C-alpha positions as a Python dict, from the first residue, in 0.01 Angstrom:
ca = {
    (1, 'X'): (0, 0, 0),
    (2, 'X'): (363, 106, 53),
    (3, 'X'): (443, 181, 422),
    (4, 'X'): (742, 401, 330),
    (5, 'X'): (527, 623, 109),
    (6, 'X'): (250, 644, 370),
    (7, 'X'): (501, 743, 639),
    (8, 'X'): (648, 1010, 413),
    (9, 'X'): (305, 1155, 339),
    (10, 'X'): (217, 1173, 706),
    (11, 'X'): (550, 1333, 790),
    (12, 'X'): (512, 1585, 507),
    (13, 'X'): (155, 1675, 613),
    (14, 'X'): (261, 1743, 972),
    (15, 'X'): (565, 1942, 858),
    (16, 'X'): (357, 2161, 625),
    (17, 'X'): (97, 2225, 895),
    (18, 'X'): (368, 2326, 1146),
    (19, 'X'): (541, 2544, 884),
    (20, 'X'): (218, 2725, 804),
    (21, 'X'): (152, 2783, 1171),
    (22, 'X'): (501, 2925, 1224),
    (23, 'X'): (467, 3153, 920),
    (24, 'X'): (148, 3320, 1040),
    (25, 'X'): (271, 3352, 1401),
    (26, 'X'): (645, 3356, 1465),
    (27, 'X'): (757, 3469, 1119),
    (28, 'X'): (498, 3747, 1100),
    (29, 'X'): (604, 3876, 1443),
    (30, 'X'): (973, 3860, 1347),
    (31, 'X'): (909, 4059, 1027),
    (32, 'X'): (727, 4329, 1225),
    (33, 'X'): (1017, 4355, 1469),
    (34, 'X'): (1262, 4379, 1182),
    (35, 'X'): (1049, 4653, 1022),
    (36, 'X'): (1067, 4850, 1345),
    (37, 'X'): (1442, 4801, 1350),
    (38, 'X'): (1475, 4943, 1000),
    (39, 'X'): (1256, 5242, 1085),
    (40, 'X'): (1475, 5309, 1388),
    (41, 'X'): (1787, 5290, 1173),
    (42, 'X'): (1944, 5008, 1370),
    (43, 'X'): (2198, 4758, 1236),
    (44, 'X'): (2061, 4418, 1131),
    (45, 'X'): (2345, 4207, 1276),
    (46, 'X'): (2356, 4412, 1597),
    (47, 'X'): (2013, 4571, 1657),
    (48, 'X'): (2127, 4723, 1988),
    (49, 'X'): (2353, 4965, 1793),
    (50, 'X'): (2222, 5260, 1595),
    (51, 'X'): (2341, 5308, 1237),
    (52, 'X'): (2511, 5633, 1336),
    (53, 'X'): (2747, 5435, 1558),
    (54, 'X'): (2909, 5268, 1251),
    (55, 'X'): (3023, 5501, 977),
    (56, 'X'): (3031, 5244, 693),
    (57, 'X'): (2675, 5145, 767),
    (58, 'X'): (2547, 5491, 675),
    (59, 'X'): (2612, 5407, 309),
    (60, 'X'): (2327, 5155, 304),
    (61, 'X'): (1981, 5291, 232),
    (62, 'X'): (1824, 5053, 486),
    (63, 'X'): (2010, 5225, 771),
    (64, 'X'): (1875, 5576, 704),
    (65, 'X'): (1596, 5701, 928),
    (66, 'X'): (1242, 5680, 797),
    (67, 'X'): (1214, 6054, 753),
    (68, 'X'): (1514, 6056, 517),
    (69, 'X'): (1392, 5752, 324),
    (70, 'X'): (1053, 5912, 285),
    (71, 'X'): (1184, 6235, 132),
    (72, 'X'): (1227, 6068, -204),
    (73, 'X'): (860, 5974, -212),
    (74, 'X'): (753, 6325, -120),
    (75, 'X'): (982, 6475, -385),
    (76, 'X'): (834, 6242, -644),
    (77, 'X'): (485, 6341, -537),
    (78, 'X'): (563, 6713, -554),
    (79, 'X'): (729, 6680, -892),
    (80, 'X'): (426, 6495, -1032),
    (81, 'X'): (630, 6190, -1138),
    (82, 'X'): (476, 5871, -1271),
    (83, 'X'): (512, 5697, -935),
    (84, 'X'): (439, 5992, -719),
    (85, 'X'): (92, 5885, -613),
    (86, 'X'): (202, 5530, -525),
    (87, 'X'): (496, 5667, -329),
    (88, 'X'): (274, 5899, -136),
    (89, 'X'): (36, 5617, -49),
    (90, 'X'): (318, 5397, 76),
    (91, 'X'): (469, 5685, 271),
    (92, 'X'): (143, 5774, 440),
    (93, 'X'): (72, 5414, 540),
    (94, 'X'): (414, 5286, 647),
    (95, 'X'): (658, 5574, 654),
    (96, 'X'): (863, 5448, 361),
    (97, 'X'): (905, 5560, 3),
    (98, 'X'): (796, 5354, -298),
    (99, 'X'): (1007, 5040, -341),
    (100, 'X'): (1259, 5062, -623),
    (101, 'X'): (1207, 4811, -906),
    (102, 'X'): (1482, 4549, -918),
    (103, 'X'): (1701, 4491, -1220),
    (104, 'X'): (1543, 4154, -1276),
    (105, 'X'): (1194, 4309, -1279),
    (106, 'X'): (1309, 4579, -1520),
    (107, 'X'): (1459, 4317, -1750),
    (108, 'X'): (1140, 4111, -1741),
    (109, 'X'): (918, 4414, -1809),
    (110, 'X'): (1126, 4590, -2071),
    (111, 'X'): (1299, 4308, -2260),
    (112, 'X'): (1167, 3963, -2172),
    (113, 'X'): (789, 4022, -2196),
    (114, 'X'): (794, 4208, -2530),
    (115, 'X'): (995, 3923, -2682),
    (116, 'X'): (783, 3646, -2524),
    (117, 'X'): (448, 3808, -2608),
    (118, 'X'): (535, 3886, -2967),
    (119, 'X'): (348, 3676, -3229),
    (120, 'X'): (664, 3478, -3309),
    (121, 'X'): (737, 3427, -2942),
    (122, 'X'): (391, 3289, -2871),
    (123, 'X'): (395, 3049, -3165),
    (124, 'X'): (747, 2925, -3083),
    (125, 'X'): (656, 2876, -2717),
    (126, 'X'): (344, 2670, -2793),
    (127, 'X'): (524, 2455, -3050),
    (128, 'X'): (823, 2390, -2821),
    (129, 'X'): (626, 2298, -2509),
    (130, 'X'): (361, 2088, -2675),
    (131, 'X'): (630, 1917, -2884),
    (132, 'X'): (818, 1831, -2565),
    (133, 'X'): (496, 1700, -2413),
    (134, 'X'): (431, 1473, -2712),
    (135, 'X'): (785, 1334, -2703),
    (136, 'X'): (769, 1268, -2328),
    (137, 'X'): (424, 1107, -2343),
    (138, 'X'): (499, 883, -2641),
    (139, 'X'): (863, 793, -2596),
    (140, 'X'): (936, 859, -2228),
    (141, 'X'): (650, 775, -1993),
    (142, 'X'): (542, 447, -2166),
    (143, 'X'): (899, 316, -2147),
    (144, 'X'): (950, 413, -1781),
    (145, 'X'): (1009, 68, -1628),
    (146, 'X'): (982, -75, -1281),
    (147, 'X'): (1312, -213, -1154),
    (148, 'X'): (1472, -345, -837),
    (149, 'X'): (1683, -79, -664),
    (150, 'X'): (1824, -280, -372),
    (151, 'X'): (2179, -277, -512),
    (152, 'X'): (2147, 94, -590),
    (153, 'X'): (2186, 167, -220),
    (154, 'X'): (2542, 35, -226),
    (155, 'X'): (2779, 335, -249),
    (156, 'X'): (2957, 397, -577),
    (157, 'X'): (3304, 242, -598),
    (158, 'X'): (3227, -38, -353),
    (159, 'X'): (3380, -376, -433),
    (160, 'X'): (3032, -525, -383),
    (161, 'X'): (2913, -358, -702),
    (162, 'X'): (3196, -516, -899),
    (163, 'X'): (3119, -855, -744),
    (164, 'X'): (2744, -834, -823),
    (165, 'X'): (2819, -707, -1173),
    (166, 'X'): (3041, -1006, -1253),
    (167, 'X'): (2794, -1244, -1096),
    (168, 'X'): (2510, -1107, -1304),
    (169, 'X'): (2716, -1104, -1622),
    (170, 'X'): (2843, -1460, -1603),
    (171, 'X'): (2578, -1634, -1393),
    (172, 'X'): (2272, -1416, -1459),
    (173, 'X'): (2092, -1693, -1649),
    (174, 'X'): (2032, -1886, -1324),
    (175, 'X'): (1673, -1888, -1209),
    (176, 'X'): (1541, -1784, -870),
    (177, 'X'): (1459, -2069, -626),
    (178, 'X'): (1096, -2127, -528),
    (179, 'X'): (961, -2363, -264),
    (180, 'X'): (630, -2547, -250),
    (181, 'X'): (551, -2535, 122),
    (182, 'X'): (318, -2781, 293),
    (183, 'X'): (184, -2735, 644),
    (184, 'X'): (43, -2943, 930),
    (185, 'X'): (-293, -2950, 752),
    (186, 'X'): (-159, -3241, 549),
    (187, 'X'): (-173, -3608, 648),
    (188, 'X'): (164, -3689, 494),
    (189, 'X'): (118, -4066, 510),
    (190, 'X'): (-218, -4049, 334),
    (191, 'X'): (-102, -3780, 85),
    (192, 'X'): (202, -3958, -60),
    (193, 'X'): (54, -3970, -409),
    (194, 'X'): (-11, -3592, -395),
    (195, 'X'): (347, -3530, -275),
    (196, 'X'): (476, -3735, -562),
    (197, 'X'): (257, -3539, -807),
    (198, 'X'): (420, -3204, -721),
    (199, 'X'): (681, -3275, -987),
    (200, 'X'): (408, -3305, -1249),
    (201, 'X'): (260, -2980, -1122),
    (202, 'X'): (591, -2807, -1178),
    (203, 'X'): (612, -2947, -1530),
    (204, 'X'): (263, -2810, -1599),
    (205, 'X'): (393, -2461, -1516),
    (206, 'X'): (689, -2484, -1753),
    (207, 'X'): (608, -2135, -1888),
    (208, 'X'): (737, -1992, -1560),
    (209, 'X'): (923, -2278, -1389),
    (210, 'X'): (1217, -2483, -1512),
    (211, 'X'): (1105, -2825, -1633),
    (212, 'X'): (1256, -3097, -1408),
    (213, 'X'): (1275, -3327, -1710),
    (214, 'X'): (1503, -3080, -1886),
    (215, 'X'): (1713, -2976, -1585),
    (216, 'X'): (1707, -3233, -1310),
    (217, 'X'): (1905, -3003, -1076),
    (218, 'X'): (1622, -2749, -1075),
    (219, 'X'): (1388, -2976, -876),
    (220, 'X'): (1465, -3119, -535),
    (221, 'X'): (1197, -3303, -336),
    (222, 'X'): (1256, -3459, 1),
    (223, 'X'): (978, -3712, -68),
    (224, 'X'): (1128, -3828, -400),
    (225, 'X'): (1466, -3869, -225),
    (226, 'X'): (1296, -4060, 56),
    (227, 'X'): (1133, -4296, -194),
    (228, 'X'): (1471, -4355, -357),
    (229, 'X'): (1625, -4425, -13),
    (230, 'X'): (1359, -4683, 62),
    (231, 'X'): (1420, -4854, -269),
    (232, 'X'): (1796, -4870, -207),
    (233, 'X'): (1767, -4999, 151),
    (234, 'X'): (1484, -5241, 80),
    (235, 'X'): (1231, -5070, 305),
    (236, 'X'): (876, -5181, 224),
    (237, 'X'): (543, -5102, 373),
    (238, 'X'): (595, -4726, 397),
    (239, 'X'): (298, -4683, 160),
    (240, 'X'): (71, -4908, 364),
    (241, 'X'): (177, -4855, 726),
    (242, 'X'): (194, -4516, 897),
    (243, 'X'): (437, -4645, 1159),
    (244, 'X'): (673, -4773, 892),
    (245, 'X'): (641, -4445, 697),
    (246, 'X'): (741, -4223, 992),
    (247, 'X'): (1008, -4459, 1131),
    (248, 'X'): (1183, -4496, 795),
    (249, 'X'): (1151, -4119, 733),
    (250, 'X'): (1333, -4054, 1062),
    (251, 'X'): (1600, -4303, 962),
    (252, 'X'): (1633, -4141, 619),
    (253, 'X'): (1681, -3793, 762),
    (254, 'X'): (1947, -3924, 1006),
    (255, 'X'): (2141, -4100, 730),
    (256, 'X'): (2421, -3949, 525),
    (257, 'X'): (2200, -3969, 218),
    (258, 'X'): (1907, -3783, 370),
    (259, 'X'): (2074, -3553, 622),
    (260, 'X'): (2068, -3275, 363),
    (261, 'X'): (1687, -3268, 384),
    (262, 'X'): (1668, -3206, 759),
    (263, 'X'): (1613, -2835, 681),
    (264, 'X'): (1324, -2928, 449),
    (265, 'X'): (1122, -3122, 708),
    (266, 'X'): (1011, -2970, 1038),
    (267, 'X'): (879, -3214, 1296),
    (268, 'X'): (604, -3137, 1547),
    (269, 'X'): (628, -3479, 1711),
    (270, 'X'): (747, -3837, 1643),
    (271, 'X'): (454, -3895, 1407),
    (272, 'X'): (361, -3538, 1326),
    (273, 'X'): (517, -3307, 1066),
    (274, 'X'): (469, -2933, 1108),
    (275, 'X'): (586, -2825, 760),
    (276, 'X'): (794, -2931, 462),
    (277, 'X'): (927, -2769, 145),
    (278, 'X'): (999, -2891, -204),
    (279, 'X'): (1245, -2683, -405),
    (280, 'X'): (1204, -2584, -767),
    (281, 'X'): (1324, -2292, -976),
    (282, 'X'): (1182, -2003, -1177),
    (283, 'X'): (1305, -1953, -1530),
    (284, 'X'): (1541, -1659, -1581),
    (285, 'X'): (1331, -1349, -1645),
    (286, 'X'): (1599, -1084, -1674),
    (287, 'X'): (1857, -966, -1923),
    (288, 'X'): (2208, -824, -1898),
    (289, 'X'): (2232, -449, -1969),
    (290, 'X'): (2570, -278, -1995),
    (291, 'X'): (2584, 58, -1816),
    (292, 'X'): (2934, 168, -1920),
    (293, 'X'): (3222, 119, -2161),
    (294, 'X'): (3421, -75, -1902),
    (295, 'X'): (3199, -381, -1931),
    (296, 'X'): (3011, -307, -1611),
    (297, 'X'): (2636, -355, -1609),
    (298, 'X'): (2338, -500, -1429),
    (299, 'X'): (2055, -743, -1470),
    (300, 'X'): (1732, -578, -1579),
    (301, 'X'): (1434, -774, -1449),
    (302, 'X'): (1122, -800, -1663),
    (303, 'X'): (886, -665, -1396),
    (304, 'X'): (567, -753, -1579),
    (305, 'X'): (674, -1108, -1642),
    (306, 'X'): (787, -1184, -1286),
    (307, 'X'): (464, -1042, -1146),
    (308, 'X'): (267, -1260, -1390),
    (309, 'X'): (470, -1564, -1284),
    (310, 'X'): (420, -1492, -914),
    (311, 'X'): (46, -1455, -955),
    (312, 'X'): (15, -1773, -1161),
    (313, 'X'): (204, -1999, -920),
    (314, 'X'): (5, -1854, -629),
    (315, 'X'): (-335, -1939, -778),
    (316, 'X'): (-226, -2276, -909),
    (317, 'X'): (-375, -2586, -741),
    (318, 'X'): (-80, -2782, -607),
    (319, 'X'): (-302, -3083, -518),
    (320, 'X'): (-152, -3112, -172),
    (321, 'X'): (-393, -2964, 80),
    (322, 'X'): (-283, -2624, 215),
    (323, 'X'): (30, -2613, -8),
    (324, 'X'): (148, -2273, -130),
    (325, 'X'): (452, -2138, -316),
    (326, 'X'): (714, -1911, -158),
    (327, 'X'): (1029, -1741, -282),
    (328, 'X'): (1266, -1487, -133),
    (329, 'X'): (1203, -1271, -440),
    (330, 'X'): (828, -1239, -371),
    (331, 'X'): (859, -926, -150),
    (332, 'X'): (1049, -748, -427),
    (333, 'X'): (808, -868, -695),
    (334, 'X'): (519, -760, -478),
    (335, 'X'): (666, -410, -489),
    (336, 'X'): (681, -433, -867),
    (337, 'X'): (314, -517, -865),
    (338, 'X'): (201, -207, -676),
    (339, 'X'): (473, 57, -724),
    (340, 'X'): (365, 166, -1073),
    (341, 'X'): (1, 186, -961),
    (342, 'X'): (112, 385, -658),
    (343, 'X'): (308, 628, -875),
    (344, 'X'): (28, 711, -1115),
    (345, 'X'): (-240, 690, -846),
    (346, 'X'): (-59, 935, -617),
    (347, 'X'): (24, 1169, -908),
    (348, 'X'): (-344, 1181, -1010),
    (349, 'X'): (-456, 1242, -651),
    (350, 'X'): (-200, 1520, -611),
    (351, 'X'): (-309, 1683, -936),
    (352, 'X'): (-672, 1666, -826),
    (353, 'X'): (-575, 1833, -497),
    (354, 'X'): (-386, 2101, -696),
    (355, 'X'): (-693, 2171, -910),
    (356, 'X'): (-923, 2202, -608),
    (357, 'X'): (-688, 2416, -397),
    (358, 'X'): (-584, 2651, -679),
    (359, 'X'): (-949, 2699, -777),
    (360, 'X'): (-1036, 2792, -421),
    (361, 'X'): (-739, 3022, -364),
    (362, 'X'): (-723, 3190, -705),
    (363, 'X'): (-1097, 3213, -714),
    (364, 'X'): (-1146, 3175, -1089),
    (365, 'X'): (-1183, 2837, -1269),
    (366, 'X'): (-1041, 2974, -1595),
    (367, 'X'): (-714, 3088, -1441),
    (368, 'X'): (-684, 2787, -1212),
    (369, 'X'): (-750, 2563, -1516),
    (370, 'X'): (-456, 2713, -1702),
    (371, 'X'): (-237, 2674, -1390),
    (372, 'X'): (-352, 2313, -1360),
    (373, 'X'): (-269, 2253, -1729),
    (374, 'X'): (86, 2384, -1679),
    (375, 'X'): (137, 2174, -1367),
    (376, 'X'): (6, 1861, -1541),
    (377, 'X'): (235, 1919, -1840),
    (378, 'X'): (528, 1975, -1604),
    (379, 'X'): (466, 1644, -1426),
    (380, 'X'): (430, 1457, -1755),
    (381, 'X'): (755, 1608, -1881),
    (382, 'X'): (933, 1519, -1556),
    (383, 'X'): (825, 1152, -1584),
    (384, 'X'): (926, 1142, -1948),
    (385, 'X'): (1268, 1298, -1883),
    (386, 'X'): (1324, 1049, -1602),
    (387, 'X'): (1334, 776, -1865),
    (388, 'X'): (1574, 968, -2087),
    (389, 'X'): (1799, 1030, -1787),
    (390, 'X'): (1819, 663, -1700),
    (391, 'X'): (1588, 667, -1399),
    (392, 'X'): (1321, 407, -1330),
    (393, 'X'): (1021, 359, -1106),
    (394, 'X'): (1107, 256, -750),
    (395, 'X'): (1018, 363, -397),
    (396, 'X'): (1270, 651, -410),
    (397, 'X'): (1162, 804, -740),
    (398, 'X'): (791, 770, -646),
    (399, 'X'): (839, 982, -332),
    (400, 'X'): (1043, 1242, -520),
    (401, 'X'): (775, 1261, -792),
    (402, 'X'): (511, 1345, -529),
    (403, 'X'): (740, 1616, -391),
    (404, 'X'): (792, 1756, -742),
    (405, 'X'): (421, 1824, -783),
    (406, 'X'): (415, 2036, -472),
    (407, 'X'): (716, 2237, -592),
    (408, 'X'): (609, 2301, -951),
    (409, 'X'): (271, 2434, -835),
    (410, 'X'): (440, 2743, -688),
    (411, 'X'): (602, 2841, -1017),
    (412, 'X'): (266, 2862, -1193),
    (413, 'X'): (15, 2951, -919),
    (414, 'X'): (189, 3276, -818),
    (415, 'X'): (194, 3400, -1178),
    (416, 'X'): (-170, 3310, -1229),
    (417, 'X'): (-281, 3482, -908),
    (418, 'X'): (-79, 3795, -986),
    (419, 'X'): (-236, 3805, -1335),
    (420, 'X'): (-582, 3819, -1175),
    (421, 'X'): (-478, 4125, -973),
    (422, 'X'): (-385, 4333, -1276),
    (423, 'X'): (-611, 4544, -1495),
    (424, 'X'): (-574, 4626, -1866),
    (425, 'X'): (-537, 4415, -2177),
    (426, 'X'): (-415, 4057, -2148),
    (427, 'X'): (-63, 4139, -2265),
    (428, 'X'): (-44, 4437, -2029),
    (429, 'X'): (-163, 4225, -1738),
    (430, 'X'): (86, 3949, -1816),
    (431, 'X'): (368, 4203, -1831),
    (432, 'X'): (263, 4364, -1505),
    (433, 'X'): (226, 4026, -1334),
    (434, 'X'): (568, 3902, -1440),
    (435, 'X'): (731, 4234, -1349),
    (436, 'X'): (568, 4208, -1006),
    (437, 'X'): (618, 3839, -919),
    (438, 'X'): (855, 3698, -1184),
    (439, 'X'): (1178, 3785, -1001),
    (440, 'X'): (1049, 3623, -680),
    (441, 'X'): (954, 3304, -867),
    (442, 'X'): (1301, 3289, -1031),
    (443, 'X'): (1468, 3341, -692),
    (444, 'X'): (1261, 3062, -542),
    (445, 'X'): (1357, 2820, -819),
    (446, 'X'): (1724, 2910, -804),
    (447, 'X'): (1734, 2875, -427),
    (448, 'X'): (1583, 2527, -455),
    (449, 'X'): (1832, 2435, -727),
    (450, 'X'): (2132, 2560, -531),
    (451, 'X'): (2011, 2373, -222),
    (452, 'X'): (2040, 2037, -402),
    (453, 'X'): (2327, 2117, -641),
    (454, 'X'): (2593, 1962, -415),
    (455, 'X'): (2400, 1633, -419),
    (456, 'X'): (2492, 1589, -787),
    (457, 'X'): (2831, 1451, -687),
    (458, 'X'): (2702, 1221, -417),
    (459, 'X'): (2787, 851, -414),
    (460, 'X'): (2444, 774, -266),
    (461, 'X'): (2173, 662, -502),
    (462, 'X'): (1902, 836, -299),
    (463, 'X'): (2077, 1174, -308),
    (464, 'X'): (2156, 1145, -679),
    (465, 'X'): (1791, 1070, -762),
    (466, 'X'): (1691, 1362, -536),
    (467, 'X'): (1915, 1597, -736),
    (468, 'X'): (1805, 1465, -1075),
    (469, 'X'): (1433, 1498, -1003),
    (470, 'X'): (1471, 1835, -830),
    (471, 'X'): (1674, 1957, -1128),
    (472, 'X'): (1395, 1850, -1363),
    (473, 'X'): (1135, 2006, -1134),
    (474, 'X'): (1307, 2344, -1114),
    (475, 'X'): (1395, 2369, -1484),
    (476, 'X'): (1064, 2243, -1620),
    (477, 'X'): (858, 2414, -1346),
    (478, 'X'): (1014, 2754, -1408),
    (479, 'X'): (986, 2705, -1784),
    (480, 'X'): (614, 2625, -1769),
    (481, 'X'): (540, 2893, -1508),
    (482, 'X'): (737, 3179, -1663),
    (483, 'X'): (722, 3094, -2035),
    (484, 'X'): (422, 2877, -2122),
    (485, 'X'): (169, 3010, -1869),
    (486, 'X'): (218, 3379, -1961),
    (487, 'X'): (160, 3290, -2325),
    (488, 'X'): (-156, 3097, -2240),
    (489, 'X'): (-279, 3382, -2023),
    (490, 'X'): (-214, 3631, -2298),
    (491, 'X'): (-416, 3420, -2543),
    (492, 'X'): (-711, 3304, -2331),
    (493, 'X'): (-665, 3446, -1983),
    (494, 'X'): (-983, 3544, -1792),
    (495, 'X'): (-1081, 3892, -1687),
    (496, 'X'): (-940, 4029, -1365),
    (497, 'X'): (-1125, 4029, -1037),
    (498, 'X'): (-1431, 4255, -1025),
    (499, 'X'): (-1279, 4459, -738),
    (500, 'X'): (-961, 4516, -936),
    (501, 'X'): (-1158, 4624, -1241),
    (502, 'X'): (-1371, 4859, -1028),
    (503, 'X'): (-1062, 5016, -872),
    (504, 'X'): (-906, 5058, -1212),
    (505, 'X'): (-1221, 5228, -1342),
    (506, 'X'): (-1237, 5453, -1038),
    (507, 'X'): (-869, 5543, -1075),
    (508, 'X'): (-923, 5618, -1444),
    (509, 'X'): (-1221, 5838, -1355),
    (510, 'X'): (-1021, 6026, -1094),
    (511, 'X'): (-738, 6086, -1340),
    (512, 'X'): (-986, 6216, -1598),
    (513, 'X'): (-1141, 6450, -1341),
    (514, 'X'): (-798, 6577, -1239),
    (515, 'X'): (-716, 6634, -1605),
    (516, 'X'): (-1036, 6832, -1656),
    (517, 'X'): (-966, 7045, -1348),
    (518, 'X'): (-612, 7108, -1464),
    (519, 'X'): (-732, 7195, -1814),
    (520, 'X'): (-994, 7434, -1674),
    (521, 'X'): (-737, 7602, -1453),
    (522, 'X'): (-496, 7642, -1741),
    (523, 'X'): (-774, 7785, -1959),
    (524, 'X'): (-868, 8030, -1687),
    (525, 'X'): (-509, 8143, -1652),
    (526, 'X'): (-480, 8191, -2027),
    (527, 'X'): (-805, 8391, -2046),
    (528, 'X'): (-723, 8604, -1741),
    (529, 'X'): (-699, 8974, -1846),
    (530, 'X'): (-350, 9114, -1824),
}
């Protein structure tokens, strides 16, 4: 329904398809080449030079030859350390030692997870997030209004904003003009009584239109002025003779009294009228809202009321054949009519796509259901916080809301998928999953936030809305993905994949067998005669 939104969706779909294609082709090849560079001990910024050519480069572990890097893994294996087996596996397959755990991963595993997964941490998390959801769904989303954003595209500090602000403040009670348009379907000579009755039609719609009897300046009809001209000049017969009607109408439009109406009557021939318009006025359906302490503000249009008024005047029978209403505000009001439906409709479609795709990729409806719950809560919180931050529904915020869904999926889906790859109790699996993927998820969120941080000081409305909604997406997405989802998984998370469970059982059996062999050897050594 909105061409701008359709164009954005098509552009985004093509961009994502191209990005995926480049990731599995060009990016994969580039990573392989970089891996070979590291194994050869060559410098990243100048791969033609070996690390031994630059003395300061030898301090970095990435510049050491593979044989040196692998010695740590072999030493760990020979010493029987806790990571010896994993290091040996990595060394045998790729020629590198076991990757060292980052500080962020250590913090998540040793300090963050024990605090989060404690009984008090779980209860506090559930109360906080579901409390936020209730506030956003009861006080935020229902009050998120549809407003006109045309003036928002004027840069901050422009004199135009001051002009429009003063105009709205002191003359904002003026209604918006509307025209009753008639076409060449009308026999104007034979339809004079219908043309005269348009005024009564306007009075019948006094709920939406200004009553001409109350404000005579709100209604201006070329036909009523023509009748007054005929009465003043003594013209008779215009109601009984078509020739007199058209001749005197030409004379009226050429006179000083009727010249003003030349723009309201379009001729197709000497005795043929192509179209006419009769002007009236909508009642004021907006209120003045101050946006600062300096007296500046804006008119806030009642979107529901103007859409109702537009629909009513369109379906009304104007008596004149083929007549219809038109106003310059109709295109904007038409946006009001569909933009809210587009927002919620697109959000629901995106959430449905998230549920289907995560179910297919994660492979377990229980885990994908929890991920879907977190994404849905994130979107609801974003919409609610938009109201508290002073945003409203328009074509800019709708597009950004659709983007937000795609971003907040990552923060939850990766954690859910990693949880399914871990064996053990629920708390152990959550801890292992966050230690494995948590740092990467945080880095992804921070990189997105830093990418849009400079937009916070922009004078452009579009860029400011982009920052505000991306800020909400990153903060709320990370919170739901790294705080709420782990708690939900620890309480009702599904079992791991069957293959992971089988591997864990096999590994446990191998360790038990090794323990029995070691115990038997030790016993034999003890019992050996001296």
